C-alpha positions in Angstrom: -20.0 30.5 -17.0 -19.3 27.5 -14.9 -16.1 27.2 -12.8 -13.7 24.4 -13.8 -13.3 21.8 -11.2 -9.6 21.4 -10.3 -8.6 17.9 -9.4 -6.0 18.4 -6.8 -3.5 15.9 -5.4 -5.6 15.7 -2.2 -8.6 14.8 -4.3 -6.6 12.0 -6.1 -5.3 10.6 -2.7 -8.9 10.7 -1.3 -10.2 8.7 -4.3 -7.4 6.1 -4.0 -8.2 5.5 -0.3 -12.0 5.5 -0.8 -11.8 3.0 -3.7 -9.3 0.6 -2.1 -10.5 -2.7 -0.8 -7.5 -5.0 -0.2 -4.0 -3.8 0.8 -0.9 -6.0 0.6 1.5 -4.6 3.2 5.2 -5.2 2.3 7.3 -5.1 5.4 4.4 -5.5 7.9 5.3 -6.7 11.3 3.2 -8.8 13.8 1.8 -8.1 17.2 5.2 -8.7 18.9 6.2 -5.3 17.5 2.8 -3.6 17.9 4.5 -0.2 18.7 6.0 0.1 15.2 4.4 2.0 12.4 4.6 -1.2 10.2 2.0 -2.7 12.6 0.1 0.4 13.8 -0.7 1.7 10.3 -2.1 -1.7 8.9 -4.2 -1.9 12.1 -5.7 1.5 11.3 -6.4 0.4 7.7 -8.2 -2.7 9.0 -10.2 -0.5 11.5 -11.3 1.5 8.4 -12.7 -1.5 6.6 -9.8 -2.5 4.4 -8.6 -6.1 4.2 -4.9 -6.1 5.1 -2.6 -8.9 3.8 0.8 -9.1 5.6 3.8 -9.6 3.3 6.9 -10.4 5.3 9.0 -13.6 5.1 9.8 -13.4 8.9 6.3 -13.6 10.3 3.5 -16.2 10.0 0.5 -14.0 10.6 -0.6 -10.6 11.8 -4.0 -9.1 12.5 -5.6 -12.5 12.1 -4.4 -12.8 8.5 -1.8 -15.3 7.1 1.4 -13.6 6.2 3.1 -14.3 2.9 6.8 -14.2 2.1 6.4 -12.1 -1.0 3.8 -10.5 -3.2 3.9 -13.4 -5.8 2.8 -15.8 -3.0 -0.4 -13.9 -2.1 -3.2 -16.0 -3.5 -5.9 -13.3 -3.6 -6.1 -10.0 -5.6 -4.9 -6.8 -3.9 -5.5 -3.3 -5.3 -3.0 -1.4 -3.3 0.6 -2.3 -2.2 1.6 -0.4 0.9 5.4 -0.5 1.5 7.3 -0.3 4.7 10.9 -0.7 3.3 13.8 1.7 3.1 14.0 3.8 0.0 17.0 1.9 -1.4 14.9 -1.4 -1.4 12.1 0.1 -3.4 13.7 -0.9 -6.7 13.5 -4.6 -5.9 10.0 -4.1 -4.6 9.1 -2.6 -8.0 10.8 -5.5 -9.8 8.7 -7.9 -7.8 5.5 -6.0 -8.6 6.3 -5.7 -12.3 7.0 -9.4 -12.5 3.4 -10.2 -11.4 1.0 -11.4 -14.2 -0.8 -8.4 -15.7 -4.1 -9.4 -14.2 -2.5 -9.3 -10.7 -0.9 -5.9 -10.9 -2.1 -3.5 -8.2 -3.8 -0.2 -9.1 -1.6 1.7 -6.6 1.8 1.4 -4.9 1.9 3.5 -1.7 5.3 4.3 -0.2 5.0 5.3 3.5 6.2 8.6 5.0 9.9 9.0 4.5 10.1 6.5 1.6 10.7 7.6 -1.9 12.5 6.2 -5.0 11.8 8.3 -8.1 13.4 5.7 -10.5 11.2 2.9 -9.2 8.2 5.1 -9.2 8.8 6.0 -12.9 8.9 2.3 -13.8 5.7 1.5 -12.0 4.0 4.6 -13.5 5.1 3.5 -17.0 3.3 0.2 -16.3 0.1 2.0 -15.5 0.3 1.8 -11.7 -0.3 4.9 -9.7 2.5 5.7 -7.2 2.2 7.7 -4.0 5.5 8.5 -2.2 6.4 9.8 1.2 2.8 9.8 2.6 1.1 7.9 5.4 -1.7 5.7 4.2 -3.0 5.5 7.7 -3.5 9.2 7.9 -5.5 9.2 4.6 -7.5 6.2 5.6 -8.4 7.9 8.9 -9.3 11.1 7.0 -11.4 9.6 4.2 -12.8 6.3 5.4 -15.3 5.7 8.2 -14.6 3.1 10.9 -15.7 -0.3 9.9 
């Protein structure tokens, strides 16, 4: 008799991180605020081989990438949206994501540690997008991806 393989939440998170290629980071800051998680975490992602696209209307660039004012303005495909916004702003972030053309929808929306919005998560999930709430993407990237 073979043992059933249990797919745990940790297994799912590891798969998300290993399969990711391009991350659009909503709320990312630039090098002038290098001490903040919204800069440190994207830098970790880049060190682990992910392309990081800054999304913030108040910066021009970060980590050598052009910054875009919103997700709709990003000209290239991204498979993960990593969000550094307060929980009460996640509903409008979800609205923006759900307004993207179907072929541009990300596979995953990842809300950083301390960020959660169950209503927005339910809407995104209903659209076929995986949602991770209240977890640090940098921690999982460091755990499951080798340095580039």
